C-alpha angles and dihedrals in degrees: 000000000000124000121196127221124197120187112201140167126187092333105109088125093064104029108130104156098084091053090050092050092046090052087057090055096252107159122235092249091066098048113084118192115193117202131178106220146018093256090060091047090053094046096046091045091051089053091054099254092127089062091057103036147025107257118212126178136209131172103245147151104209144024090266090064090054093045091049090049089057091047090050090052091048093049093048091050098046095246112169102185123039127173111198114201132181113250094247098056107125094181146338112247127196122206112223125163092349093304131099122236122191116233101240103168138042094239089074091054092046088064090062092051091047090052091049091050091052092050102047092250117149089184137033135177144182136242104281100227138046097236118134091192092068103025119094135193093253143110120219124205124205096017139125127250140181115262100238088111119016125172114205126198094165111060093187091075117102134189118239105252092195089070109079098189133029091018086144091058090050091053090052092050091049092052092048092048089054087062095252128116132255112197130209118195102208096190 
């Protein structure tokens, strides 16, 4: 079973991810929205996000604090598969035969987690852009990726909150240096 984590900060006006997940039939109990202050909690609740997700809060100063809050929640609650998505993701698209297809059910995402499990990969990610010119039908092991979409199978991992940019790259390098795989699905 996949749980979904969404780190957000002062972006209730452009948050699209919860609506995308809801359209796939993901229940509220498996969508975790991490916010950094009471004002955000009030604003997101007023916009109906509390009806579609579990809202958790941590005092923080960067996206890594929010991501780590979600990982803490997942670890405390025995979650084994977590897909962390940026708050402005309106869909996950897969390139196949030169055409894009929207992921519209969790079974498609389970395949990525299964692949990660088979290849000793505590994290996996996707190609960061929807650009058929540069995307290829390939899977890369031991590589870095941008954290727009990160699958976690090891909830003990944490992002370094002292790094203000490219903290996702640093996480990939740390996983690789521990002799485990990070996987990027380029399609």
